[in-house]
BAKOL-449961 format. One record per atom (N, C-alpha, C): residue in one letter; x, y, z. Coordinates in steps of 0.001 Angstrom, whole numbers, padded with zeros to 6 digits, always signed. Example, Ala and Ser with C-alpha at 12.3 -4.5 7.8 and 13.67 -1.06 7.14 Angstrom:
! BAKOL-449961
a+013190-005690+007800a+012300-004500+007800a+013200-003300+007800s+012850-002250+007080s+013670-001060+007140s+012900+000030+007870
! end
This chain:
! BAKOL-449961
m-043499-060242+071249m-044861-060450+070782m-044951-060247+069264a-045846-061007+068633a-045991-060920+067190a-046678-059626+066787t-046306-059126+065644t-047014-058003+065032t-047199-058327+063559v-048177-057680+062921v-048431-057902+061499v-048335-056555+060796h-047499-056489+059763h-047344-055225+059040h-048506-054986+058073h-049077-056069+057557h-050180-055917+056608h-051051-057167+056695w-052307-056981+057069w-053214-058106+057270w-053836-058563+055953t-053946-059880+055806t-054777-060477+054767t-055699-061473+055461g-056538-062135+054674g-057389-063147+055269g-056612-064273+055917l-055379-064511+055436l-054538-065566+056006l-054190-065275+057460e-053731-064042+057727e-053392-063674+059103e-054645-063608+059980a-055763-063150+059399a-057005-063063+060174a-057457-064453+060621k-057366-065433+059724k-057750-066791+060096k-056828-067349+061179a-055525-067067+061046a-054576-067535+062053a-054898-066934+063420l-055311-065664+063445l-055665-065026+064708l-056925-065664+065296r-057915-065934+064440r-059133-066581+064945r-058807-067928+065592k-057986-068720+064912k-057618-070028+065449k-056815-069884+066736a-055934-068871+066779a-055117-068657+067979a-055986-068256+069168l-057059-067491+068900l-057979-067078+069964l-058969-068189+070329r-058956-069262+069515r-059831-070411+069747r-061304-070006+069729l-061646-069223+068689l-063014-068740+068522l-063609-069310+067239s-064915-069485+067226s-065609-069855+065995s-065658-068643+065070v-066088-068862+063848v-066215-067753+062906v-067171-066698+063460r-068312-067146+063981r-069299-066194+064511r-068758-065454+065738a-068119-066198+066657a-067592-065561+067870a-066461-064587+067521f-065652-064927+066536f-064552-064043+066113f-065126-062762+065519a-066177-062891+064718a-066815-061705+064126a-067353-060794+065221e-067988-061393+066234e-068499-060595+067349e-067363-059954+068138h-066269-060698+068310h-065104-060190+069050h-064526-058945+068372l-064548-058948+067049l-063983-057817+066303l-065010-056725+066040g-066291-057103+066069g-067328-056130+065729g-067523-056006+064240v-067330-057106+063500v-067525-057102+062054v-068560-058173+061718g-069001-058200+060467g-070003-059158+060051g-069453-060560+059887v-070345-061537+060101v-069938-062936+059918v-069535-063188+058469r-070237-062569+057526r-069901-062750+056113r-068508-062237+055804t-068079-061172+056505t-066724-060634+056297t-065671-061660+056725v-065881-062240+057914v-064930-063236+058398v-064942-064462+057493s-066122-064872+057033s-066215-066020+056125s-065447-065762+054831k-065494-064518+054360k-064735-064164+053150k-063237-064289+053394w-062777-063838+054562w-061357-063983+054900w-060961-065460+054913e-061819-066279+055516e-061526-067706+055639e-061430-068364+054262k-062277-067938+053332k-062315-068553+052013k-061163-068089+051126l-060913-066785+051084l-059917-066224+050141l-058516-066129+050735q-058420-066069+052038q-057142-066021+052761q-056197-064955+052205a-055020-065352+051666a-054025-064353+051247a-054476-063513+050063d-055575-063924+049404d-056051-063197+048232d-057061-062100+048560t-057291-061857+049848t-058184-060757+050229t-057556-059961+051366e-057857-058681+051421e-057293-057811+052448e-058414-057060+053163p-058430-057060+054498p-059417-056258+055236p-059250-054771+054924r-060328-054014+055103r-060266-052568+054890r-059338-051930+055905p-058842-050724+055636p-057903-050073+056564p-058424-049966+057992d-059725-049652+058165d-060238-049551+059530d-060277-050921+060210t-060538-051963+059437t-060548-053313+059993t-059131-053782+060290q-058165-053340+059496q-056754-053660+059780q-056401-053167+061184a-056862-051975+061516a-056575-051410+062842a-057259-052223+063941i-058474-052705+063670i-059180-053531+064652i-058418-054839+064896l-057924-055438+063837l-057147-056670+063960l-055847-056414+064727d-055208-055272+064448d-053996-054908+065200d-054287-054861+066693t-055413-054226+067040t-055782-054080+068459t-056072-055441+069086a-056795-056296+068356a-057135-057618+068880a-055879-058435+069144l-054906-058356+068230l-053654-059090+068430l-052859-058501+069585a-052817-057184+069676a-052033-056533+070732a-052579-056859+072123r-053904-057059+072230r-054517-057324+073532r-054470-058809+073910a-054077-059650+072974a-054039-061088+073241a-052887-061428+074183d-053036-062530+074923d-051986-062921+075860d-050857-063648+075138a-049780-063978+075887a-048586-064570+075294a-048880-065912+074629a-049744-066725+075266a-050063-068038+074693a-050760-067882+073344t-051644-066883+073239t-052320-066634+071970t-051330-066197+070904h-050383-065347+071284h-049353-064912+070335h-048557-066100+069826l-048204-067005+070715l-047427-068172+070295l-048234-069035+069332r-049512-069260+069656r-050356-070038+068749r-050502-069332+067399f-050665-068003+067434f-050810-067225+066198f-049574-067403+065307e-048394-067235+065901e-047154-067383+065127e-047028-068787+064555t-047401-069785+065358t-047292-071167+064906t-048259-071460+063765f-049526-071064+063927f-050515-071291+062870f-050117-070586+061580l-049633-069344+061706l-049288-068580+060513l-048087-069179+059805s-047098-069618+060578s-045937-070251+059971s-046327-071526+059244e-047194-072316+059865e-047622-073567+059248e-048431-073320+057980s-049355-072380+058028s-050203-072125+056862s-049458-071395+055758g-048393-070662+056132g-047669-069890+055137g-046469-070585+054560r-046185-071819+054980r-045010-072525+054474r-045197-072820+052996p-044163-072544+052141p-044302-072818+050714p-044699-074274+050475g-045715-074469+049618g-046151-075808+049288g-047368-076239+050074s-047716-075537+051180s-048910-075907+051922s-050138-075418+051173a-051274-076008+051454a-052493-075608+050746a-053652-075573+051710t-054547-074618+051507t-055735-074512+052335t-056911-074224+051418a-058008-074938+051623a-059230-074744+050830a-058950-074869+049337g-058021-075786+048972g-057752-076068+047573g-056890-075036+046875r-056318-074089+047585r-055471-073082+046934r-054124-073002+047638r-053107-072644+046851r-051769-072483+047417r-051701-071178+048192v-051099-071218+049370v-051036-070054+050245v-049629-069487+050234t-049512-068189+050067t-048209-067529+050114t-048225-066512+051241p-047210-066499+052117p-047212-065558+053224p-047119-064124+052735a-047820-063227+053413a-047806-061822+053009a-046472-061170+053299g-045730-061657+054222g-044445-061092+054588g-044047-061576+055959p-042804-061340+056356p-042347-061828+057657p-043073-061148+058814l-043251-061898+059886l-043716-061321+061135l-042524-060708+061862a-042796-059948+062920a-041716-059261+063626a-040670-060244+064133w-041125-061355+064716w-040163-062324+065247w-039370-062997+064143e-039967-063092+062926e-039261-063722+061810e-038117-062846+061296y-038288-061534+061373y-037181-060659+061002y-035950-060960+061857e-036161-061126+063151e-035042-061406+064048e-034420-062759+063727s-035250-063751+063480s-034739-065082+063148s-033976-065063+061826w-034503-064313+060862w-033847-064204+059558w-032467-063558+059730t-032407-062482+060490t-031133-061809+060736t-030134-062754+061416d-030601-063469+062426d-029728-064415+063132d-029201-065489+062179d-030074-066000+061317d-029648-067048+060389d-028616-066530+059389l-028764-065293+058951l-027776-064736+058021l-026427-064548+058717d-026460-064126+059979d-025209-064016+060733d-024551-065389+060888r-025365-066413+061126r-024830-067767+061226r-024286-068245+059889a-024926-067835+058800a-024452-068203+057468a-023083-067604+057180v-022858-066364+057651v-021545-065728+057475v-020458-066560+058149v-020745-067011+059374v-019774-067839+060095v-019553-069159+059360a-020635-069784+058901a-020512-071045+058180a-019689-070881+056910l-019888-069777+056190l-019107-069523+054979l-017627-069333+055298s-017331-068676+056428s-015930-068474+056800s-015219-069797+057080r-016012-070815+057419r-015464-072148+057688r-015622-073081+056494q-016147-072541+055385q-016420-073307+054179q-017396-074456+054437d-018321-074244+055346d-019408-075196+055581d-020560-074790+054661f-020400-075099+053380f-021307-074582+052365f-022723-075147+052497t-022850-076412+052839t-024174-077021+052926t-025025-076347+053994f-024433-076141+055172f-025176-075504+056257f-025515-074061+055895a-024542-073339+055330a-024789-071944+054935a-025906-071864+053904e-025901-072775+052956e-026931-072776+051919e-028306-073047+052516n-028379-073946+053504n-029653-074216+054169n-030163-072991+054920l-029252-072299+055615l-029654-071112+056376l-030184-070015+055463i-029533-069835+054321i-029963-068805+053371i-031264-069214+052688g-031318-070469+052244g-032452-070933+051452g-033754-071018+052204r-033686-071206+053527r-034937-071316+054275r-035739-070014+054230w-035061-068899+053898w-035758-067602+053816w-035999-067173+052372t-035012-067334+051486t-035199-066907+050100t-036209-067775+049369s-036404-069018+049841s-037417-069872+049226s-038815-069581+049780r-038886-068886+050882r-040167-068633+051544r-040811-067324+051107f-039969-066316+050842f-040500-065000+050497f-039997-064576+049126t-040742-063687+048491t-040317-063083+047224t-040197-061579+047442p-039272-060918+046753p-039057-059481+046983p-040314-058633+046838l-041205-058999+045922l-042391-058177+045674l-043332-058127+046870r-043235-059105+047785r-044153-059151+048922r-043504-058628+050199l-042334-058027+050101l-041591-057611+051285l-041588-056099+051447d-041600-055650+052708d-041378-054234+052983d-039878-053977+052941d-039463-052751+053253d-038051-052401+053106d-037142-053246+054003r-037622-053529+055214r-036786-054334+056114r-036607-055748+055564g-037693-056334+055090g-037599-057658+054502g-036781-057653+053222l-036924-056600+052419l-036169-056514+051175l-034674-056409+051455y-034319-055682+052515y-032908-055584+052891y-032356-056968+053245l-033112-057730+054032l-032652-059064+054417l-032574-059990+053207f-033536-059867+052293f-033506-060692+051083f-032278-060348+050239a-031980-059050+050117a-030807-058631+049344a-029521-059128+049993r-029457-059022+051317r-028273-059506+052024r-028117-061016+051845a-029226-061742+051921a-029175-063191+051731a-028697-063536+050323t-029156-062783+049331t-028770-063039+047947t-027279-062758+047741a-026775-061710+048388a-025340-061421+048308a-024516-062537+048953l-024986-063054+050087l-024287-064169+050732l-024327-065422+049861l-025450-065636+049177l-025520-066757+048241l-024468-066592+047148g-024265-065350+046703g-023217-065085+045723g-021835-065441+046259d-021574-065086+047526d-020291-065446+048136d-020107-066964+048155l-021184-067675+048508l-021127-069129+048552l-020832-069700+047163q-021540-069206+046160q-021329-069698+044788q-019922-069363+044300r-019433-068179+044648r-018071-067793+044263r-017045-068736+044885d-017181-068997+046180d-016217-069854+046851d-016283-071289+046360r-017445-071712+045894r-017574-073054+045319r-017052-073119+043889g-016790-071946+043291g-016261-071919+041933g-017287-071705+040850s-018554-071457+041223s-019585-071157+040233s-019595-069644+040013v-018838-069197+039045v-018542-067768+038902v-019509-067065+037954v-019770-067664+036788v-020661-067043+035805v-021728-068040+035395g-022844-067510+034867g-023944-068365+034450g-025207-068059+035226p-026306-068751+034903p-027600-068446+035540p-027660-068803+037023l-026876-069766+037475l-026844-070150+038892l-025451-069892+039432s-025059-068633+039386s-023670-068290+039679s-023569-067093+040610a-022345-066852+041073a-022074-065687+041905a-022413-064403+041165q-022053-064319+039903q-022329-063100+039136q-023822-062788+039109h-024632-063801+038847h-026089-063595+038786h-026625-063147+040143s-026176-063796+041220s-026661-063432+042557s-026228-062027+042938y-024990-061669+042627y-024506-060327+042952y-025285-059254+042199i-025574-059508+040933i-026332-058531+040151i-027734-058364+040729t-028358-059488+041126t-029693-059416+041726t-029655-058636+043040a-028675-058949+043897a-028551-058257+045182a-028294-056771+044960r-027465-056445+043983r-027162-055033+043697r-028420-054281+043278s-029260-054923+042472s-030503-054295+042038s-031417-054007+043230l-031473-054943+044189l-032320-054750+045363l-031789-053626+046253f-030475-053583+046448f-029903-052510+047266f-030034-051153+046566t-030020-051158+045236t-030261-049917+044493t-031691-049448+044725q-032626-050384+044716q-034023-050048+044994q-034177-049455+046391l-033391-049961+047339l-033449-049461+048715l-032599-048206+048915d-031775-047863+047906d-030895-046685+047956d-029929-046761+049134i-029108-047842+049141i-028080-048032+050165i-026718-048043+049458p-026080-046877+049303p-024861-046770+048488p-023731-047698+048929r-023540-047861+050246r-022415-048694+050706r-022577-050134+050233r-023791-050666+050347r-024027-052036+049899r-023873-052159+048378i-024301-051143+047643i-024147-051159+046186i-022672-051225+045816a-021856-050409+046484a-020422-050403+046202a-019775-051739+046568q-020217-052345+047668q-019685-053656+048043q-020004-054703+046983l-021201-054609+046395l-021544-055545+045319l-020728-055259+044067d-020423-053987+043811d-019530-053657+042697d-018158-054304+042904l-017693-054299+044150l-016412-054920+044466l-016485-056432+044256s-017579-057046+044685s-017750-058487+044485s-017811-058833+042997l-018461-058002+042212l-018535-058248+040773l-017171-058089+040110a-016338-057199+040641a-014974-057068+040123a-014167-058334+040413v-014375-058913+041595v-013704-060182+041929v-014133-061272+040951v-015428-061312+040636v-015935-062296+039673v-015272-062097+038311a-015121-060832+037900a-014458-060551+036623a-013027-061069+036637e-012322-060843+037746e-010949-061340+037847e-010903-062865+037799m-011787-063508+038548m-011791-064974+038603m-012156-065600+037257s-012941-064890+036449s-013325-065425+035148s-012360-065019+034041g-011226-064386+034428g-010165-064099+033467g-010232-062740+032801r-011210-061914+033181r-011314-060570+032584r-010476-059596+033418l-009170-059741+033291l-008243-059063+034188l-008241-057551+034002e-008288-057079+032765e-008278-055637+032518e-009548-054997+033073t-010687-055654+032860t-011957-055148+033398t-011916-055090+034918a-011383-056153+035520a-011297-056210+036977a-010379-055121+037510a-009220-054943+036881a-008259-053947+037354a-008857-052543+037309r-009581-052223+036227r-010197-050892+036122r-011249-050694+037214a-012054-051733+037445a-013077-051626+038483a-012435-051443+039855y-011402-052207+040161y-010699-052080+041439y-010129-050674+041613e-009562-050114+040535e-008964-048781+040623e-010012-047741+041014h-011196-047824+040430h-012266-046880+040774h-012715-047075+042224l-012862-048321+042631l-013356-048615+043973l-012337-048292+045055a-011056-048282+044705a-010002-047975+045680a-010085-046538+046190v-010811-045685+045464v-010967-044286+045884v-012450-043930+046023d-013280-044938+046198d-014736-044734+046278d-015136-044524+047735d-015628-043329+048045d-015980-042995+049435d-017191-043769+049954r-017896-044474+049084r-019007-045294+049571r-018492-046490+050380l-017271-046881+050125l-016692-048045+050790l-015957-047646+052059s-015822-048592+052970s-015015-048372+054171s-013537-048298+053794r-012720-047811+054712r-011278-047729+054445r-010692-049110+054183r-011180-050111+054902r-010669-051461+054689r-011012-051962+053284d-012260-051754+052857d-012652-052209+051521d-011897-051445+050434r-011611-050163+050676r-010818-049424+049692r-009396-049975+049625a-008844-050341+050778a-007500-050934+050791a-007497-052287+050095r-008541-053067+050302r-008633-054357+049624r-008753-054156+048117s-009504-053141+047699s-009604-052837+046268s-008228-052523+045695k-007464-051742+046448k-006111-051394+046008k-005251-052655+045873l-005347-053546+046866l-004593-054800+046813l-004978-055607+045579w-006277-055655+045294w-006741-056485+044190w-006457-055866+042829v-006245-054547+042775v-005700-053960+041542v-004389-054671+041222g-003562-054816+042273g-002260-055467+042089g-002388-056915+041675t-003321-057666+042256t-003438-059083+041897t-003860-059241+040442a-004790-058405+039986a-005230-058500+038596a-004102-058138+037644l-003365-057070+037968l-002254-056656+037110l-001137-057694+037111s-000890-058302+038270s+000151-059318+038351s-000200-060527+037494k-001453-060949+037533k-001879-062064+036696k-001756-061724+035218d-001846-060431+034918d-001736-059972+033532d-000291-059722+033125g+000646-060029+034033g+002068-059923+033713g+002726-058604+034047r+001960-057651+034630r+002538-056335+034958r+002969-056330+036424h+004039-057064+036692h+004427-057359+038064h+004999-056155+038821d+005774-055312+038152d+006431-054198+038859d+005407-053213+039422y+004498-052740+038554y+003481-051792+039018y+002549-052467+040015a+002225-053733+039755a+001362-054476+040670a+001974-054518+042063t+003258-054749+042136t+003931-054826+043430t+003856-053495+044169r+004063-052383+043462r+004021-051071+044115r+002632-050788+044681v+001611-051138+043923v+000238-050914+044389v-000053-051766+045623m+000388-053012+045601m+000095-053913+046716m+000875-053536+047970v+002085-053032+047807v+002850-052561+048965v+002133-051395+049625a+001561-050500+048809a+000788-049385+049362a-000432-049901+050129a-001078-050927+049603a-002221-051514+050302a-001784-052126+051628t-000613-052733+051644t-000086-053337+052873t+000076-052284+053966r+000553-051114+053590r+000690-050021+054567r-000676-049610+055099d-001678-049590+054213d-003040-049256+054663d-003530-050261+055695f-003303-051533+055443f-003740-052567+056384f-003013-052439+057723e-001762-052037+057664e-001020-051844+058912e-001598-050672+059698d-001919-049584+058995d-002517-048424+059659d-003886-048759+060249l-004607-049650+059581l-005946-050028+060024l-005935-051143+061071s-004752-051648+061386s-004621-052770+062331s-005450-053970+061877e-005246-054356+060621e-005920-055516+060031e-004879-056600+059740p-004537-057427+060734p-003443-058391+060560p-003696-059438+059486e-004928-059912+059359e-005192-060953+058359e-005037-060399+056946d-005579-059198+056708d-005408-058573+055396d-003937-058281+055122w-003206-057883+056156w-001773-057617+056007w-001043-058895+055588s-001412-060013+056185s-000812-061296+055827s-001160-061692+054393v-002428-061528+054029v-002859-061854+052667v-002126-060995+051649a-001907-059724+051978a-001184-058837+051068a+000230-059349+050810h+000894-059850+051843h+002237-060407+051643h+002197-061644+050744q+001144-062422+050870q+000978-063581+049987q+000878-063127+048532k+000071-062085+048282k-000114-061597+046914k+001179-060984+046356i+001887-060236+047214i+003142-059624+046759i+004176-060708+046465a+004162-061776+047263a+005081-062895+047011a+004852-063476+045622l+003599-063634+045240l+003300-064177+043915l+003716-063217+042803a+003599-061909+043050a+004053-060939+042054a+005564-061044+041851h+006313-061198+042945h+007767-061370+042819h+008102-062690+042127r+007319-063728+042409r+007535-064989+041700r+007352-064796+040199g+006258-064068+039822g+006000-063814+038418g+007115-063022+037753a+007761-062130+038534a+008854-061325+037993a+010184-062076+037997g+010212-063285+038555g+011436-064085+038565g+012292-063922+039793d+011845-063141+040768d+012619-062926+042000d+012142-063943+043044l+012626-065178+042908l+012139-066257+043755l+012600-066129+045196s+013772-065534+045422s+014276-065373+046783s+013361-064457+047599t+013019-063304+047011t+012104-062387+047702t+010723-063002+047849a+010282-063722+046808a+008977-064365+046868a+008912-065362+048012l+009955-066157+048179l+009974-067160+049250l+009992-066489+050617h+010736-065382+050737h+010777-064650+052007h+009377-064114+052355l+008707-063523+051371l+007407-062913+051623l+006328-063959+051932i+006367-065098+051251i+005360-066120+051547i+005610-066718+052920t+006859-066740+053351t+007162-067198+054713t+006581-066229+055736v+006689-064933+055456v+006080-063923+056328v+004563-064114+056371a+003955-064314+055209a+002494-064487+055142a+002058-065709+055929r+002764-066803+055782r+002387-068035+056486r+002588-067896+057994g+003602-067142+058376g+003908-066989+059796g+003013-066001+060517t+002317-065132+059759t+001491-064097+060391t+000002-064304+060163a-000374-065361+059433a-001787-065627+059196a-002496-065847+060530t-003646-065237+060680t-004368-065302+061965t-005619-066174+061888t-005829-066863+060764t-007003-067723+060629t-006596-069074+060076d-007313-070088+060500d-007118-071428+059959d-008269-071812+059036a-008992-070821+058519a-010086-071100+057598a-009561-071893+056408p-010263-072938+055991p-009768-073769+054890p-009447-072986+053628m-010288-072014+053272m-010043-071248+052055m-008684-070559+052099q-008398-069856+053185q-007134-069133+053264q-005957-070082+053394r-006146-071205+054083r-005062-072190+054177r-004728-072749+052800v-005757-073030+051995v-005522-073522+050635v-004804-072458+049804r-005238-071208+049944r-004593-070145+049167r-003127-069973+049551l-002852-070008+050852l-001462-069889+051302l-000616-071047+050786d-001126-072264+050920d-000358-073426+050473d-000195-073422+048957t-001219-072954+048247t-001106-072881+046790t-000020-071895+046381a-000020-070722+047015a+001012-069727+046712a+002401-070257+047070h+002514-070881+048247h+003800-071427+048690h+004288-072505+047720g+003381-073435+047381g+003760-074496+046457g+004134-073962+045090h+003417-072933+044634h+003712-072333+043331h+005124-071749+043298i+005500-071082+044361i+006844-070491+044433i+007906-071579+044477l+007691-072603+045299l+008657-073699+045381l+008779-074444+044048l+007649-074624+043380l+007656-075342+042110l+008402-074574+041024s+008505-073265+041176s+009166-072440+040166s+010681-072562+040204d+011237-073139+041252d+012682-073325+041400d+012991-074813+041253p+013785-075209+040270p+014092-076640+040089p+014629-077291+041357a+015331-076527+042181a+015922-077099+043396a+014868-077473+044434t+013679-076839+044359t+012631-077106+045361t+011327-077580+044717s+011384-077988+043458s+010150-078331+042739s+009438-079532+043363d+010194-080513+043856d+009547-081670+044495d+008779-081247+045743d+009382-080345+046527d+008681-079821+047705d+007421-079058+047277g+007531-078317+046186g+006392-077571+045680g+005231-078481+045303l+005539-079603+044650l+004488-080544+044282l+003810-081134+045511r+004603-081425+046534r+004023-081977+047763r+003084-080961+048430v+003495-079696+048469v+002656-078663+049070v+001382-078466+048255l+001502-078490+046931l+000325-078331+046082l-000628-079518+046216d-000070-080723+046352d-000931-081892+046563d-001711-081765+047879k-001036-081258+048904k-001707-081038+050185k-002837-080018+050034a-002557-078929+049302a-003582-077904+049082a-004745-078467+048272a-004434-079299+047281a-005482-079888+046453a-006385-080806+047269t-005788-081558+048183t-006576-082450+049035t-007564-081654+049883m-007089-080560+050473m-007973-079740+051294m-009035-079056+050440a-008652-078575+049264a-009617-077920+048378a-010727-078892+047985a-010360-080123+047670a-011361-081126+047298a-012257-081453+048483r-011676-081529+049661r-012438-081875+050862r-013534-080850+051148f-013234-079572+050916f-014196-078517+051248f-014956-077997+050023g-014792-078642+048886g-015552-078242+047706g-015104-076939+047093l-013819-076612+047202l-013285-075358+046657l-012822-075611+045224s-013775-075710+044318s-013460-076148+042966s-012596-075146+042196h-012796-073843+042453h-011971-072856+041747h-010515-072986+042167q-010268-073139+043468q-008896-073303+043943q-008292-074608+043428l-009100-075666+043382l-008613-076958+042891l-008198-076855+041427a-009009-076160+040637a-008658-075977+039225a-007388-075145+039082s-007231-074135+039936s-006030-073310+039903s-004784-074132+040217i-004892-075008+041209i-003755-075864+041590i-003371-076780+040431e-004375-077401+039820e-004088-078300+038701e-003470-077543+037532n-003924-076308+037316n-003360-075489+036241n-001907-075136+036521i-001608-074820+037777i-000223-074505+038162i+000669-075719+037922k+000220-076880+038350k+001029-078096+038199k+001254-078431+036727a+000257-078108+035901a+000352-078455+034484a+001205-077481+033690t+001245-076214+034108t+001883-075183+033276t+003100-074521+033896s+003354-074722+035194s+004448-073989+035842s+005779-074670+035577t+006452-074187+034556t+007786-074709+034235t+008863-073681+034519g+008447-072556+035086g+009408-071484+035376g+008680-070296+035919p+009389-069181+036174p+008773-067999+036787p+007664-067367+035976s+007484-067754+034711s+006440-067109+033904s+005085-067788+034027g+004963-068829+034866g+003710-069550+035031g+002638-068667+035646p+001390-069127+035653p+000259-068314+036118p+000230-068153+037615g-000474-067129+038071g-000645-066904+039510g-001905-067567+040001s-002281-067253+041250s-003490-067849+041822s-004150-066860+042743r-005500-066866+042767r-006235-066006+043701r-006356-066734+045012
! end
């Protein structure tokens, strides 16, 4: 059944229509003046009933039957849709109804699945249908949490598409989401956004900044053990890209042990991929090829993003050896085709950079 956290004239009008009452009959039903109801009808979202009248409206809605609740939800959704207008004024919803919170949560869960499959268009639609409808200033804590979560997911989408910095970028979305979670005082979510911002720093080439952030987060109790292990792994990736392969390898091997203790097979596989690239950077192509073979053989997901990353790492290692460079180019071309197909522009740029600059073990790595 629908509930209203805060009544305005907009919700009051929707209830009157749902009860199928005239203005006068609705006023009598509530025990208020006709002029009061007329004011609600005229001003809608720009007027609020008094606290005692809010309670009367709560009671009237609670006593209504299921059909009335359905009509109420439908009328309110229609009148509150962005861009709709009533009585010559634009109407903005006061906040989500109880059933909308559940729908919003479900859509965000679906967006997570869509992002894991790199179905960016569908994920963007699921996120946007809520962030375009509500603004943080009009939300209670539950709505603000969902808005912050949606904004963080938008950041993930922008990051995976390769939009890393700028006004419409992962960095901007992560900073906004972090501010909202700070307002809600949720330390774990704040730390997760710090981790996402460190990834953005690494992807935009600020390797020293990223490595320092990862080092702090690797021992941050706000994060789960898995996220701390991932931070440790990413310390190694940033250092490896910066040419410090020996220390990077030691850090990543330690992260691999953490993933094994945590029974996280996919992270364990990804760690071997990263360590393989560190050995490639250090010139140990034999060990690098062995480790990337382990990573490819133990990967537990066929998600396009991870498949592109694995093939990019594999092709990079093969390309570094003159004896297998032709095979490396073929693998990189395959990875580039998949990256283009799913809109993975950052990975596509990385592949093209590898092909253009990899003339030996000193060539660049890839995330």
